[in-house]
C-alpha positions as a printed NumPy array, in Angstrom:
array([[ 24.981, -27.306,  12.62 ],
       [ 23.957, -23.852,  13.835],
       [ 22.541, -22.172,  10.74 ],
       [ 21.348, -18.657,   9.867],
       [ 18.986, -17.928,   6.988],
       [ 19.868, -14.402,   5.869],
       [ 18.063, -12.046,   3.537],
       [ 20.89 ,  -9.496,   3.276],
       [ 20.311,  -5.756,   3.706],
       [ 20.899,  -3.561,   0.684],
       [ 19.509,  -0.035,   0.243],
       [ 16.75 ,   1.422,   2.401],
       [ 13.307,  -0.201,   1.825],
       [ 14.864,  -2.68 ,  -0.59 ],
       [ 12.359,  -5.442,  -1.347],
       [ 14.143,  -8.662,  -2.15 ],
       [ 13.687, -12.222,  -0.876],
       [ 10.014, -12.668,  -1.692],
       [  9.772, -10.331,  -4.682],
       [  9.922, -11.572,  -8.251],
       [ 12.093,  -8.567,  -9.04 ],
       [ 14.173,  -7.211,  -6.188],
       [ 14.083,  -3.407,  -6.04 ],
       [ 12.972,  -0.355,  -4.09 ],
       [  9.388,   0.726,  -4.829],
       [  7.691,   4.067,  -5.276],
       [  5.406,   3.341,  -2.331],
       [  6.167,   1.118,   0.609],
       [  6.408,  -2.552,  -0.268],
       [  7.99 ,  -5.464,   1.561],
       [  7.463,  -9.106,   0.626],
       [  8.026, -11.947,   3.058],
       [ 11.226, -14.023,   2.622],
       [  9.01 , -17.018,   1.948],
       [ 11.624, -19.295,   0.348],
       [ 14.033, -18.891,   3.254],
       [ 11.179, -19.342,   5.723],
       [ 10.073, -22.618,   4.102],
       [ 13.585, -24.026,   4.364],
       [ 13.87 , -22.803,   7.966],
       [ 10.607, -24.558,   8.835],
       [ 11.936, -27.798,   7.37 ],
       [ 15.255, -27.617,   9.234],
       [ 13.697, -27.291,  12.692],
       [ 16.14 , -26.677,  15.552],
       [ 19.398, -24.692,  15.641],
       [ 18.346, -22.269,  12.902],
       [ 17.471, -18.583,  12.829],
       [ 16.007, -16.318,  10.165],
       [ 17.064, -12.69 ,   9.718],
       [ 15.362, -10.448,   7.159],
       [ 17.738,  -7.521,   6.755],
       [ 15.479,  -5.208,   4.704],
       [ 12.471,  -5.66 ,   7.015],
       [ 14.597,  -5.247,  10.155],
       [ 16.325,  -2.217,   8.571],
       [ 19.77 ,  -3.342,   9.741],
       [ 23.126,  -2.344,   8.246],
       [ 25.502,  -4.63 ,   6.408],
       [ 27.901,  -4.373,   9.342],
       [ 25.223,  -5.529,  11.766],
       [ 24.278,  -8.431,   9.496],
       [ 27.924,  -9.525,   9.409],
       [ 28.235,  -9.269,  13.182],
       [ 25.134, -11.415,  13.741],
       [ 26.235, -13.985,  11.169],
       [ 29.525, -14.663,  12.942],
       [ 27.664, -16.644,  15.617],
       [ 26.711, -19.399,  13.135],
       [ 28.402, -22.387,  11.518],
       [ 26.62 , -21.801,   8.223],
       [ 24.88 , -18.796,   6.643],
       [ 22.343, -19.389,   3.858],
       [ 21.793, -16.263,   1.754],
       [ 18.924, -15.535,  -0.609],
       [ 20.37 , -13.463,  -3.441],
       [ 19.129, -11.972,  -6.713],
       [ 20.55 , -10.544,  -9.934],
       [ 20.266,  -6.883,  -8.795],
       [ 21.719,  -7.52 ,  -5.32 ],
       [ 24.354, -10.18 ,  -6.051],
       [ 27.343,  -7.806,  -5.83 ],
       [ 26.087,  -6.367,  -2.534],
       [ 25.293,  -9.805,  -1.09 ],
       [ 28.676, -11.104,  -2.194],
       [ 30.392,  -8.274,  -0.334],
       [ 28.562,  -9.178,   2.881],
       [ 29.496, -12.828,   2.405],
       [ 33.12 , -11.837,   1.873],
       [ 33.144,  -9.907,   5.15 ],
       [ 31.695, -12.874,   7.037],
       [ 34.3  , -15.214,   5.566],
       [ 37.132, -12.761,   6.262],
       [ 36.229, -12.623,   9.938],
       [ 35.298, -16.307,  10.32 ],
       [ 36.919, -18.707,   7.87 ],
       [ 35.138, -21.643,   9.534],
       [ 31.672, -20.295,   8.579],
       [ 30.218, -21.99 ,   5.544],
       [ 28.37 , -19.713,   3.138],
       [ 25.641, -20.954,   0.789],
       [ 23.821, -18.797,  -1.761],
       [ 20.287, -19.627,  -2.912],
       [ 17.745, -18.099,  -5.299],
       [ 16.919, -17.942,  -9.021],
       [ 20.068, -16.006,  -9.974],
       [ 22.513, -18.62 ,  -8.698],
       [ 20.198, -21.373,  -9.965],
       [ 20.65 , -19.973, -13.476],
       [ 24.379, -19.211, -13.139],
       [ 25.801, -21.559, -10.482],
       [ 29.414, -21.867, -11.681],
       [ 29.6  , -18.194, -12.672],
       [ 28.312, -17.181,  -9.218],
       [ 31.003, -19.217,  -7.445],
       [ 33.67 , -17.841,  -9.782],
       [ 32.662, -14.237,  -9.097],
       [ 32.377, -14.843,  -5.333],
       [ 35.26 , -17.175,  -4.366],
       [ 34.405, -16.869,  -0.657],
       [ 31.04 , -18.598,  -1.205],
       [ 31.251, -22.342,  -0.523],
       [ 28.198, -23.55 ,  -2.452],
       [ 25.075, -22.493,  -4.334],
       [ 21.767, -24.313,  -4.671],
       [ 20.021, -25.021,  -7.962],
       [ 16.211, -25.009,  -8.019],
       [ 13.968, -25.354,  -4.975],
       [ 16.31 , -25.615,  -2.037],
       [ 14.13 , -26.751,   0.886],
       [ 15.576, -30.264,   1.177],
       [ 19.007, -29.27 ,  -0.131],
       [ 19.488, -26.91 ,   2.804],
       [ 17.964, -29.402,   5.212],
       [ 20.719, -31.85 ,   4.287],
       [ 23.37 , -29.137,   4.712],
       [ 21.948, -28.414,   8.159],
       [ 22.04 , -32.125,   8.997],
       [ 25.751, -32.268,   8.166],
       [ 25.529, -34.346,   4.996],
       [ 28.814, -33.983,   3.036],
       [ 28.512, -31.574,   0.124],
       [ 29.378, -34.26 ,  -2.426],
       [ 26.291, -36.264,  -1.391],
       [ 23.726, -33.435,  -1.639],
       [ 21.566, -33.243,  -4.768],
       [ 20.841, -29.772,  -6.115],
       [ 24.198, -28.354,  -4.969],
       [ 27.083, -26.806,  -6.894],
       [ 30.059, -26.408,  -4.576],
       [ 33.692, -25.475,  -4.266],
       [ 36.094, -28.389,  -3.901],
       [ 39.47 , -26.71 ,  -3.541],
       [ 40.169, -25.119,  -6.931],
       [ 37.432, -27.113,  -8.649],
       [ 33.702, -26.396,  -8.927],
       [ 31.657, -29.575,  -8.556],
       [ 28.177, -29.996, -10.043],
       [ 26.102, -32.554,  -8.133],
       [ 23.036, -34.25 ,  -9.599],
       [ 19.933, -32.119,  -9.881],
       [ 17.168, -32.176,  -7.307],
       [ 13.619, -32.456,  -8.687],
       [ 10.985, -29.988,  -7.445],
       [  9.043, -30.989,  -4.336],
       [  6.057, -33.012,  -5.545],
       [  4.193, -33.485,  -2.269],
       [  3.852, -29.933,  -1.01 ],
       [  1.801, -31.167,   1.954],
       [  5.049, -32.699,   3.22 ],
       [  6.446, -29.223,   3.894],
       [  5.744, -27.59 ,   7.278],
       [  3.605, -24.459,   7.355],
       [  5.538, -21.267,   6.762],
       [  3.341, -18.99 ,   8.917],
       [  4.704, -20.265,  12.297],
       [  8.183, -19.264,  11.081],
       [  6.88 , -15.783,  10.279],
       [  5.433, -15.567,  13.779],
       [  8.641, -16.744,  15.432],
       [ 11.216, -14.681,  13.539],
       [  9.709, -11.828,  11.546],
       [  8.264,  -8.373,  12.381],
       [  4.833,  -8.97 ,  10.819],
       [  3.789,  -5.31 ,  10.829],
       [  6.811,  -4.26 ,   8.752],
       [  5.601,  -6.137,   5.694],
       [  3.511,  -4.107,   3.261],
       [  1.984,  -4.451,  -0.177],
       [  0.419,  -1.304,  -1.646],
       [ -2.635,  -3.252,  -2.789],
       [ -3.136,  -5.342,   0.368],
       [ -4.735,  -4.553,   3.707],
       [ -2.174,  -4.104,   6.457],
       [ -0.841,  -6.203,   8.03 ],
       [ -0.984,  -8.952,   5.45 ],
       [  0.605, -12.396,   5.233],
       [  1.908, -14.192,   2.141],
       [  1.788, -17.973,   1.673],
       [  1.776, -20.44 ,  -1.211],
       [ -0.93 , -22.904,  -2.155],
       [  1.174, -24.241,  -5.028],
       [  4.429, -23.908,  -6.935],
       [  5.29 , -23.691, -10.628],
       [  3.39 , -22.304, -13.617],
       [  2.349, -23.996, -16.894],
       [  2.298, -20.807, -18.982],
       [  5.142, -19.746, -21.288],
       [  5.776, -16.032, -20.605],
       [  9.361, -15.393, -21.745],
       [ 10.135, -12.83 , -19.029],
       [  8.846, -14.688, -15.961],
       [ 11.696, -15.647, -13.639],
       [ 10.67 , -18.358, -11.198],
       [  9.104, -20.956, -13.54 ],
       [ 12.166, -20.8  , -15.814],
       [ 14.87 , -20.893, -13.136],
       [ 13.386, -22.184,  -9.927],
       [  9.987, -23.843,  -9.694],
       [  9.389, -25.228, -13.205],
       [  6.509, -25.301, -15.676],
       [  4.455, -27.921, -13.821],
       [  1.938, -26.497, -11.359],
       [  1.917, -28.473,  -8.091],
       [ -0.787, -27.834,  -5.492],
       [ -1.14 , -28.397,  -1.79 ],
       [ -4.32 , -30.197,  -0.796],
       [ -7.232, -27.948,   0.09 ],
       [ -7.368, -29.481,   3.58 ],
       [ -3.71 , -28.617,   4.146],
       [ -4.176, -25.   ,   3.073],
       [ -7.287, -24.554,   5.188],
       [ -5.418, -25.891,   8.215],
       [ -2.78 , -23.186,   7.778],
       [ -5.464, -20.517,   7.295],
       [ -6.978, -21.618,  10.615],
       [ -3.538, -21.358,  12.227],
       [ -3.162, -17.783,  10.924],
       [ -6.607, -16.837,  12.251],
       [ -5.749, -18.185,  15.703],
       [ -2.065, -17.341,  16.101],
       [ -1.779, -14.165,  14.012],
       [ -5.071, -12.379,  14.658],
       [ -3.589,  -9.03 ,  13.606],
       [ -3.424, -10.196,   9.965],
       [ -6.064,  -8.454,   7.833],
       [ -5.475, -10.262,   4.541],
       [ -3.966, -13.538,   3.317],
       [ -2.234, -13.288,  -0.048],
       [ -1.656, -16.499,  -2.012],
       [  1.504, -15.738,  -3.964],
       [  1.453, -18.689,  -6.385],
       [  2.555, -17.602,  -9.864],
       [ -0.964, -18.391, -11.115],
       [ -3.344, -19.534,  -8.382],
       [ -6.264, -19.852, -10.801],
       [ -4.886, -22.45 , -13.259],
       [ -7.518, -25.083, -12.342],
       [-10.939, -23.392, -12.199],
       [-12.651, -26.459, -10.715],
       [-10.076, -26.561,  -7.922],
       [-10.648, -22.826,  -7.314],
       [-14.386, -23.389,  -6.822],
       [-13.737, -26.284,  -4.441],
       [-11.325, -24.088,  -2.516],
       [-14.001, -21.384,  -2.291],
       [-16.383, -23.924,  -0.726],
       [-13.764, -24.724,   1.922],
       [-12.588, -21.203,   2.787],
       [-15.929, -19.348,   2.729],
       [-17.043, -20.525,   6.233],
       [-13.803, -19.127,   7.732],
       [-14.812, -15.549,   6.836],
       [-11.29 , -14.431,   5.937],
       [-10.138, -11.749,   3.526],
       [ -7.829, -13.14 ,   0.849],
       [ -6.34 , -12.408,  -2.571],
       [ -4.08 , -14.033,  -5.15 ],
       [ -2.134, -13.813,  -8.423],
       [ -4.475, -14.509, -11.349],
       [ -4.441, -14.884, -15.093],
       [ -7.064, -12.906, -17.012],
       [ -9.036, -15.987, -18.01 ],
       [-11.396, -16.555, -15.069],
       [-15.087, -16.708, -16.099],
       [-17.571, -14.322, -14.531],
       [-19.369, -17.125, -12.64 ],
       [-16.113, -18.157, -10.957],
       [-15.295, -14.524, -10.129],
       [-18.685, -14.186,  -8.451],
       [-18.01 , -17.376,  -6.489],
       [-14.631, -15.981,  -5.398],
       [-16.278, -12.809,  -4.162],
       [-18.78 , -14.73 ,  -2.041],
       [-15.904, -16.726,  -0.534],
       [-14.151, -13.584,   0.716],
       [-11.73 , -12.902,  -2.141],
       [-11.011,  -9.175,  -2.133],
       [ -8.487,  -8.613,  -4.916],
       [ -6.627, -10.191,  -7.843],
       [ -3.107,  -9.323,  -8.982],
       [ -3.223,  -9.635, -12.768],
       [ -0.402,  -9.445, -15.322],
       [ -1.593,  -7.213, -18.182],
       [  1.962,  -6.378, -19.338],
       [  0.984,  -4.325, -22.421],
       [ -1.906,  -2.847, -24.351],
       [ -0.302,  -3.868, -27.626],
       [ -1.202,  -7.305, -29.022],
       [  2.063,  -7.755, -30.909],
       [  4.057,  -7.267, -27.713],
       [  1.863,  -9.746, -25.827],
       [  2.514, -12.256, -28.605],
       [  6.257, -11.521, -28.594],
       [  6.541, -12.556, -24.921],
       [  4.262, -15.607, -25.375],
       [  1.61 , -14.255, -23.033],
       [ -1.047, -16.382, -24.711],
       [ -3.816, -13.87 , -24.124],
       [ -5.431, -11.072, -26.135],
       [ -6.046,  -7.405, -25.413],
       [ -9.762,  -8.109, -25.804],
       [ -9.582, -10.877, -23.171],
       [ -7.868,  -8.459, -20.787],
       [-10.619,  -5.903, -21.407],
       [-13.465,  -8.381, -20.92 ],
       [-11.893,  -9.882, -17.806],
       [-11.527,  -6.442, -16.204],
       [-15.195,  -5.706, -16.905],
       [-16.192,  -9.029, -15.302],
       [-14.106,  -8.356, -12.184],
       [-15.788,  -4.997, -11.772],
       [-19.191,  -6.62 , -12.158],
       [-18.305,  -9.267,  -9.567],
       [-17.003,  -6.622,  -7.14 ],
       [-13.416,  -7.908,  -7.044],
       [-10.608,  -5.341,  -6.992],
       [ -7.668,  -5.547,  -9.42 ],
       [ -4.005,  -4.676,  -9.049],
       [ -2.826,  -4.553, -12.663],
       [  0.839,  -5.078, -13.513],
       [  2.417,  -3.702, -16.696],
       [  5.914,  -3.777, -18.199],
       [  7.418,  -1.204, -20.554],
       [ 10.341,  -2.018, -22.835],
       [  9.349,  -5.551, -23.824],
       [ 10.41 ,  -6.827, -27.297],
       [  8.765,  -4.802, -30.046],
       [  8.258,  -1.709, -27.863],
       [  8.011,   1.669, -29.601],
       [  6.914,   5.126, -28.545],
       [  3.566,   4.369, -30.15 ],
       [  3.081,   1.094, -28.237],
       [  4.061,   2.794, -24.965],
       [  1.339,   5.395, -25.543],
       [ -1.061,   2.587, -26.436],
       [ -0.328,   0.788, -23.133],
       [ -0.746,   3.925, -21.021],
       [ -4.06 ,   4.741, -22.684],
       [ -5.182,   1.125, -22.328],
       [ -4.477,   1.134, -18.58 ],
       [ -6.364,   4.4  , -18.124],
       [ -9.361,   3.018, -20.004],
       [ -9.614,  -0.009, -17.735],
       [-11.25 ,   0.302, -14.315],
       [ -8.256,  -0.839, -12.274],
       [ -7.855,  -0.128,  -8.57 ],
       [ -4.063,   0.027,  -8.432],
       [ -1.331,  -0.462, -11.005],
       [  2.332,  -1.333, -11.064],
       [  4.366,  -0.413, -14.12 ],
       [  7.842,  -1.928, -14.259],
       [ 10.803,  -1.725, -16.59 ],
       [ 11.801,  -4.679, -18.721],
       [ 14.016,  -6.97 , -16.6  ],
       [ 15.793,  -9.612, -18.684],
       [ 17.014, -11.796, -15.827],
       [ 19.575, -14.573, -16.375],
       [ 17.942, -17.932, -16.94 ],
       [ 14.947, -16.548, -18.813],
       [ 14.151, -16.749, -22.514],
       [ 13.888, -12.95 , -22.553],
       [ 17.471, -12.611, -21.296],
       [ 18.787, -14.876, -24.043],
       [ 16.813, -12.964, -26.671],
       [ 18.087,  -9.564, -25.534],
       [ 21.649, -10.871, -25.307],
       [ 21.545, -12.47 , -28.754],
       [ 20.132,  -9.359, -30.429],
       [ 22.596,  -7.033, -28.693],
       [ 19.944,  -4.984, -26.887],
       [ 21.489,  -5.316, -23.392],
       [ 23.736,  -2.315, -22.876],
       [ 23.923,  -2.047, -19.072],
       [ 25.221,  -4.48 , -16.477],
       [ 22.928,  -3.394, -13.66 ],
       [ 19.127,  -3.335, -13.415],
       [ 18.88 ,  -1.09 , -10.338],
       [ 20.255,   2.316,  -9.392],
       [ 22.456,   2.896,  -6.351],
       [ 19.354,   3.544,  -4.237],
       [ 17.691,   0.337,  -5.418],
       [ 15.151,   1.66 ,  -7.942],
       [ 14.776,  -0.119, -11.264],
       [ 16.864,   1.05 , -14.21 ],
       [ 16.472,  -0.088, -17.8  ],
       [ 19.271,  -2.325, -19.124],
       [ 17.766,  -2.535, -22.623],
       [ 18.125,  -0.14 , -25.538],
       [ 16.478,  -0.635, -28.929],
       [ 17.241,   1.095, -32.216],
       [ 15.25 ,   4.294, -31.994],
       [ 14.198,   3.771, -28.347],
       [ 16.712,   4.556, -25.608],
       [ 16.988,   3.402, -21.999],
       [ 16.216,   6.909, -20.804],
       [ 12.999,   7.169, -22.818],
       [ 11.742,   3.814, -21.52 ],
       [ 12.569,   4.838, -17.937],
       [ 10.811,   8.184, -18.314],
       [  7.786,   6.416, -19.772],
       [  7.334,   4.401, -16.564],
       [  7.124,   7.644, -14.585],
       [  4.692,   9.028, -17.141],
       [  2.577,   5.87 , -16.871],
       [  2.162,   6.163, -13.102],
       [  1.58 ,   9.895, -13.171],
       [ -1.04 ,   9.745, -15.93 ],
       [ -2.847,   6.812, -14.322],
       [ -2.958,   8.096, -10.752],
       [ -3.144,  11.871, -11.14 ],
       [ -6.575,  12.254, -12.747],
       [-10.067,  13.082, -11.457],
       [-11.585,   9.742, -12.503],
       [ -9.091,   7.837, -10.394],
       [ -9.592,  10.102,  -7.366],
       [-13.302,   9.265,  -7.47 ],
       [-12.441,   5.545,  -7.52 ],
       [-10.213,   6.045,  -4.481],
       [-13.067,   7.694,  -2.604],
       [-15.203,   4.626,  -3.213],
       [-12.482,   2.475,  -1.586],
       [-12.172,   4.81 ,   1.391],
       [-15.902,   4.406,   1.973],
       [-15.486,   0.63 ,   2.354],
       [-14.095,   0.909,   5.88 ],
       [-11.126,   1.952,   8.068],
       [ -8.695,  -0.733,   6.866],
       [ -9.201,   0.184,   3.205],
       [ -9.051,   3.902,   4.027],
       [ -5.725,   3.468,   5.855],
       [ -4.313,   1.595,   2.861],
       [ -5.392,   4.304,   0.408],
       [ -4.067,   7.214,   2.477],
       [ -0.78 ,   5.443,   3.262],
       [  0.16 ,   4.524,  -0.306],
       [ -1.21 ,   7.796,  -1.675],
       [  0.949,   9.836,   0.686],
       [  4.076,   7.81 ,  -0.09 ],
       [  3.552,   7.92 ,  -3.836],
       [  3.062,  11.683,  -3.847],
       [  6.17 ,  12.123,  -1.692],
       [  8.121,  10.079,  -4.231],
       [  6.742,  12.049,  -7.171],
       [  7.592,  15.429,  -5.642],
       [ 11.005,  14.372,  -4.298],
       [ 12.07 ,  12.981,  -7.684],
       [ 10.686,  15.864,  -9.74 ],
       [  8.269,  13.684, -11.7  ],
       [  5.639,  16.387, -11.979]])
C-alpha cells in the first residue's frame, strides 16, 4: 500500500505534530513530527512523510499531494482537529478509494467521538501507533489490527487494545527519516542551538501531573528506555550523516527518572563531544548535574508550572517550591542552562497566585521561560476536573491564527484576565535590565549561542510590538 504520513498545515508557523500542545508561538518554534517519523521508519518502502507546517504548504497543496496515495495517516490534535478533518474531507471527496487514518493523543482519548464528528475518516489509532500503522501499510484487514477503532459501514468497531512498545531498541532510528524527508533547518526551538534534532531515549512517565497529555492518553505511566548502546549508535549516525546539527534534544517526558542510568549515559556520550539537552524534573542532585555538564549537556527544560505550593499540589506535581528554588541554584552552580516552563490558570489560580508565580520566575536565574495557558485536553485528569466543576466555557483552545486562548473561567477570575497575565509574565520576565545582562553572558559564549539569542529576541520583540503588549 502506498502510504503518506501527513502532518497537516494549519495557520502560519503552527507547531503541531511533535509539540505537547499544538499552537503558534511568540518566537519561532517548530518541533519534529517524531511520532509520524517513527512509524514511517518502521513501515519501510512505499511511504512518504510530509510536514505541512515546516514545509509551509497550503491545505490545497496538501490535498493535491495526498491524492497520489492509497492511504493517508494524519497526526491530529485537539486544537487542530476541525482543520485536519476538513483536509481529510477534501481528500476523501476527490478520491473515495483513499483510506484516511487519524493518529495522536486526541483521537486516542476520543476514538468513537472523532469518527462520529469526521465521517470521512476510516479509522483512528489508540495509543502508540507504530505497529498499528505498520499493519495497515502491510494490508492487514482492519478487523485484525490491535489498537484500531474503525468504521464498518454504519457501525464503529473497537478492536482490542495494543500495549505500548516494550523493546524500544526494536524500533528503527528516527533520524534517517528526518534526513530523507524533512527540511532540517526549518525546525527551531527558542532555547536550542540551530539547527537542532529531536529524538527519544525513552517513552512514558511515572509521575502523576494531572495536566500532562502524553502519559495519560498515549505513552502510559511506565517509563521504558532504549539501551544506552542503541542511543549512542543513533548519536553517532547524527554526527556522521547530519553534521549541520548543533544540538541533540532528548524529548522524553522525563529523561532523568533514573539517576544511575543518567550517569551511565554520561559515561557513554562524553567521548563523542556532542552538545545535548533534555526534559528534566527538578530533582537532580548537584553531583549529577555536574556530571551532566562534563558530558556535554548544555540545557535542561524544566516544568516549574507555578510559584504557589497549593497549585503545585492541586495538579499532583509532587514537588515543592523550595525544591524548585534549590534545583535552579544547583543548575547555575553546575553551569547548565535552564528553560523554565510555567502554566497560568491551573486549579486554585487567583490574581494573587499569578503575581506570586511571576515574581517567583523573576527571582530565579532562568535563561529562557515559556508561560502557557491552562490546556485541559481530553483524556487528562485536568480535563475531567474542569468539566465536572463547570469551569470550561469555550470549545476552542487556540485563536484563528493559532495562538493559545484560555478555555477556563473561574469564579472571580476570567479567561481574559488569565490570558493577559501570560503576556504580563513574558513582558516582566524578559524586559528588565537583569535579564539583558544574562543575555549578554550567553552571547559571549560563541557565535551559535549569539545567533540564538538575537534570533529569538528579535522575533519576541516583533510579536510584542505587533500585538500591542507594551
